[in-house]
Structure formats: structure tokens, C-alpha cells
C-alpha positions in Angstrom: -5.0 -2.4 10.3 -1.8 -0.4 9.2 -2.0 3.3 9.1 -0.1 6.0 7.1 -0.2 9.5 8.3 0.9 12.9 7.3 0.0 16.6 8.0 0.8 20.2 7.1 2.4 22.7 9.3 -1.0 23.5 10.9 -1.5 19.8 11.9 1.9 18.8 12.8 1.5 19.0 16.6 -1.8 17.0 16.6 -0.1 14.5 14.0 2.6 13.8 16.6 0.1 12.8 19.2 -1.7 10.6 16.8 1.6 8.8 15.8 2.2 8.4 19.4 -1.2 6.8 19.9 -0.9 4.5 17.0 2.5 3.1 18.0 1.5 2.6 21.6 -1.4 0.6 20.4 1.1 -1.5 18.4 -0.3 -0.5 15.1 2.0 -0.3 12.2 2.6 3.2 11.3 4.1 4.9 8.4 4.8 8.8 9.3 5.2 10.6 5.9 5.9 14.0 7.7 6.5 16.8 8.2 8.8 16.3 11.0 8.8 19.8 12.2 6.3 22.7 12.1 7.8 24.5 8.9 5.3 25.7 6.5 4.4 22.8 4.0 1.5 22.3 1.4 -1.6 20.1 2.3 -2.2 18.9 -1.2 1.3 17.8 -1.6 1.1 15.8 1.9 -2.3 14.4 0.9 -0.9 13.1 -2.4 1.9 11.4 -0.4 -0.4 9.5 1.8 -2.7 8.6 -1.2 0.2 7.4 -3.4 1.4 5.1 -0.4 -2.0 3.7 0.0 -2.2 3.0 -3.7 1.1 1.1 -3.5 0.3 -0.6 -0.2 -3.1 -2.0 -0.2 -5.0 -2.4 2.9 -3.6 0.7 4.7 -5.9 3.3 6.1 -4.9 6.9 5.9 -4.9 9.8 8.4 -4.4 13.4 7.3 -4.2 16.4 9.7 -4.2 20.1 8.5 -5.8 23.2 10.3 -9.4 22.5 9.6 -9.5 19.0 8.2 -11.1 20.4 5.1 -8.2 21.2 2.6 -6.8 17.7 3.2 -10.3 16.2 2.7 -10.7 18.0 -0.6 -7.3 17.1 -1.7 -7.4 13.3 -1.0 -10.8 13.0 -2.6 -9.6 14.0 -5.8 -7.8 10.6 -6.1 -9.6 7.4 -7.4 -10.5 5.0 -4.7 -10.2 7.5 -1.9 -12.9 8.0 0.4 -11.8 10.8 2.8 -13.8 11.9 5.6 -13.5 15.0 7.5 -14.6 13.9 11.1 -15.1 16.6 13.9 -17.1 14.0 16.2 -16.7 10.3 16.9 -20.1 9.8 15.2 -18.9 11.3 12.0 -16.0 8.8 12.1 -18.5 6.0 12.9 -20.7 6.9 10.2 -18.0 7.5 7.6 -16.5 4.1 8.0 -19.8 1.9 8.5 -21.8 3.7 5.9 -19.3 5.1 3.4 -16.4 2.9 3.8 -14.1 5.8 4.4 -10.4 4.9 4.2 -8.7 8.3 5.0 -9.5 10.2 8.1 -8.9 13.8 8.1 -8.8 16.0 11.3 -8.4 19.6 12.0 -5.3 20.5 14.3 -6.5 23.9 14.9 -10.2 22.8 15.8 -10.1 19.6 17.3 -9.0 19.0 20.8 -6.5 16.2 21.4 -8.6 14.0 23.4 -11.5 14.2 20.9 -9.0 13.5 18.1 -7.6 10.5 19.8 -11.3 9.3 20.3 -12.3 10.0 16.8 -9.2 8.1 15.6 -10.1 5.1 17.7 -13.4 4.9 16.4 -12.3 5.3 12.8 -9.9 2.4 13.2 -12.4 0.2 14.9 -15.5 0.5 12.9 -16.1 -2.0 10.1 -18.0 -1.0 6.9 -21.4 -2.4 7.1 -21.7 -3.2 3.4 -25.3 -4.2 2.4 -27.4 -1.4 1.4 -24.5 1.0 1.6 -22.2 -1.1 -0.9 -24.1 0.2 -3.8 -23.7 3.9 -2.9 -19.8 3.2 -2.2 -19.5 1.7 -5.7 -21.5 4.7 -7.1 -18.9 6.9 -5.5 -15.9 4.8 -7.0 -17.4 5.3 -10.5 -17.8 9.0 -10.3 
């Protein structure tokens, strides 16, 4: 599954590591920036990723800011986005399997790199269970 990724300045260093991981695994990756650690605004970066996903169906998104929370709030303002702020691999597993999360948000200042890589792997390798969860996801998409 292809992945589009972006961060703000606080998530820049972790984003670089995540991009390296995706590329090393042969996953098609689109890095929308930033490409340095100069100050940039997380709402604008979230919008770039969501716009890309809306124009490229089937892509998953990854957003990294300082805490994961700002990116998650920003991304979830767009129709069809189910962004999850995952601080553990279990959050990523449940966010995908129960909520059909399509954007992973990570905190560059709060999530150690090894844990972030584990969370990314779980997010990308967990399928949505559907079934009893589908009706709730449909409700989310209608809000």
C-alpha cells in the first residue's frame, strides 16, 4: 500500500526516519515535506497529505508533529479521513482493525524512533476487520 507522508518542523527528524523505513521496505512513498527543520504549520501540512490522498485513492497517510495531536485534529476535519494518534503499537492495531484508520499521526517529540517504526509497521500491516465495526465507520463518515 503506498504512503504519503509529511510533518511540521517538530516532526521533521522522525519523518526522515519513517521515510527511510518505507523506502527500505520497497513501499511506494510520496514525501510532501518539509525538507528541513525550518518552522512550518502543521494544519497546512495535514491539508497537503489529505489533498494528495483525495486525488490518489488507496494511499495511506502519515503525519508527524511534536505531539501527534495537532496533525490528528487537522486531518480529521476533512471528509473521509480517519486519522489516529497512535502512541503505542496497540493504538495502531486498533485504529486500523476497528476504525479503518487511514492516516497515522505520530509525535516526533514524544515517540522514540524504535517505537515509531514499530507503530508504523503495525499500522501498515493491519487490515480493517469490517463486520460489526463497519456500521460505526459508516456513521463516522456521515458526521
